[in-house]
C-alpha positions in Angstrom: 218.3 195.6 81.5 216.6 198.3 83.0 213.0 200.1 83.7 211.8 203.1 81.8 210.0 205.2 84.4 208.5 208.1 82.8 205.6 210.8 83.6 202.7 210.8 81.6 199.1 212.5 81.0 195.9 210.5 79.3 194.8 212.2 75.9 190.9 212.9 76.4 188.9 211.3 74.0 191.6 207.9 72.9 192.6 206.3 75.7 196.0 207.4 74.6 199.2 208.2 77.2 202.0 211.0 76.8 204.8 211.1 78.2 205.5 214.9 79.6 208.8 213.9 81.5 211.1 211.6 83.4 213.0 211.2 86.4 216.5 212.1 86.8 216.8 208.8 87.1 214.9 206.7 85.0 216.5 203.4 84.0 217.3 202.0 87.9 218.4 198.2 87.1 215.4 195.3 86.9 217.7 193.7 89.5 216.0 196.4 92.2 212.3 195.4 91.2 212.0 193.1 94.1 213.6 195.9 96.7 211.0 198.3 94.9 208.4 196.5 95.3 208.7 195.2 98.6 209.8 198.7 100.1 206.8 200.5 98.9 204.5 197.6 99.4 203.5 198.3 96.5 203.3 195.1 93.5 203.8 197.5 90.4 203.2 196.1 87.3 205.6 196.8 84.1 204.0 198.6 81.0 200.8 200.1 83.4 200.2 203.3 84.0 199.4 204.5 87.7 197.7 207.7 88.7 200.4 209.8 90.8 197.9 210.8 93.7 198.2 207.1 94.5 201.6 206.8 93.2 203.1 209.6 96.1 202.0 207.1 98.9 203.9 204.2 97.4 207.0 206.4 97.1 207.1 208.4 100.2 206.7 205.1 102.1 209.5 203.7 99.9 211.8 206.4 100.5 210.8 206.2 104.4 211.7 202.8 104.8 214.7 203.0 102.9 215.8 205.5 104.6 215.3 204.4 108.4 214.9 200.6 107.7 217.5 200.0 104.9 218.9 196.8 106.6 215.6 195.2 106.5 215.7 195.3 102.8 219.5 194.4 102.4 218.9 190.7 101.3 217.1 192.0 98.6 220.0 193.7 96.8 221.4 191.5 93.7 224.0 189.7 94.4 225.8 190.9 91.4 226.4 194.2 92.3 224.5 195.9 89.6 221.9 197.9 91.6 222.5 199.4 95.0 221.1 201.0 97.8 221.7 204.6 97.3 220.8 204.0 93.9 217.2 202.5 95.0 216.9 205.8 97.4 217.5 208.2 94.5 215.5 206.8 91.8 212.4 207.2 94.5 213.6 210.4 95.4 213.9 211.6 92.1 210.5 210.0 91.2 208.7 211.8 93.9 210.5 215.2 92.8 209.9 214.9 89.2 206.2 214.5 90.2 206.1 217.3 92.1 207.3 219.1 89.5 205.1 218.3 86.8 201.9 219.0 89.7 203.1 222.5 89.9 201.3 222.5 86.2 199.0 219.7 85.6 196.9 218.1 89.1 198.0 215.2 90.5 195.4 213.3 89.4 196.0 213.7 86.1 199.3 212.3 85.7 200.3 209.3 85.5 203.6 207.2 86.4 204.7 204.0 84.1 207.6 201.1 85.2 208.0 199.6 81.8 
């Protein structure tokens, strides 16, 4: 199984969210969940919406951690080989780029990320 990551906006007046886009690497394997949570120091929950102005801090931290301290997280790679360090880094970079591209038209405080 894999996550499905998307970027959303909240519809005013009804509390619903609409997906506006998704990262190039939007379906990382669930097997990388522990690694993502550890490197970002963020216990995100599936199916919750998180404001992108907050998310960016976690994503930036995760990218730096995996690029500069990857050996610290190697033990969190799945033993079955479904999920790699390079795949995790690409996923986080992809999330960052997707949010920044969407931010060209929509303020960060109005954008939400969802891991499903």
